[in-house]
N, C-alpha and C positions, 0 to 999 in steps of 0.2 A: 797653721799653728806653729809657733816656734818649737825648737827641739826640746826646750825645757818644759813643754806642756805636760808630758807624763809626770814629771817630778812635781810640778805645781799642783796638778790634779790629785796626785797621790798624797801630798801634804795636806790639801784641803780635806780629803776624805779621812785621812788619819786624825786630823783635828776634830772633825765632826763626830767620828766614831768614839773618840776619847771623851768628848763633851757629853755624848749620849750616855756612855757608861757611867760617867761621874754623876749625871743627872739621875740615872736609875738608882745609883747608890744612895743619893740623897733621899729619893722617894722611899727607898727601903728603910732608911733611918727614921724618916717621919712615920712610916707604918709601924715601926717598932717602938714608937713613943719618944724617940730621941729629939733633941733640939739641934739640928745641924746648921745653925746660923753661920758659923765660920765657913763651913764647906759650901753652903749655898752662895755666900758672897763671893767666894773664890770662883766658883763655876760661872756665876753671873758676869763677873769681870772678864774672865777668859772668853766666855761666849760672846760678849759684846765686842771685844777686840776682834774675834774671828769674824763676826757678822759684818763689822765695819770694814774689814779687809777684803771681803769678797768682790765688791765692785771694782777695786783696783786690779785684782787677779783677772777678772773678766777683761778689763781694758788691756792688760799686758798680754794675755793669751790670744785674744781675738782681734785686738786692734780696733775695737768698736769705740767710736767717739760718742760720748753722751750728747744726745740731741733730742729734745722734746718733739721736734718736728721731723724726725728721721723717717725714712721710707720703710724701715724695718721695725718690727715689734721689739727686737733686741735693743736697738738704739734708743727707742723711747723708754723702755723699761729700765735700761741702764741709767739714763738721765734721771728718771724718777727715783731710783734707788740711791744714786749718788746724792741727790738732794735730801733724802730722808735719813741717810746713814748717820749724820751727826746726832740726830735725836734718839737713836737706838740706845745711847747710854743714859737717857733720861727715864727709860722704862725700868721700873724696879729700883730706882735710886741712881744718883749720879756716880760716876766712877770714883770721885773723891770720897764720897760717903762709904761706898763699898770698900775702898782701900783703908779707910779708917776702921771699919768693922774688922777687916782682915788683920790690921796691925794690932788692934786691941786683942783679938782672939789669939794672936801669936805672942802676946805679951810684950810687944814693942812700944806700946803706949800706956 
């Protein structure tokens, strides 16, 4: 693993922990009867960007080449995730729609 591996893993864990806390805050808002549409759109957009970045982090840290016919599970899974990553932004709305909701919620539109 490259020397930057601890920093990259630390960044990924920090992003994941932050997204989890943000998601829990949204759940609490919903439980309290609030309408956290803006907050949910922001978390969804950030979460999608994070999710789509992970295969590249794996590639950089482990040097695993995506190959559906690889001898290792990691190589095969990495290839499958890279193929699926672009469609992550389609779940729950495209990023453009989410960003439109965010802009409207912030009064920019």
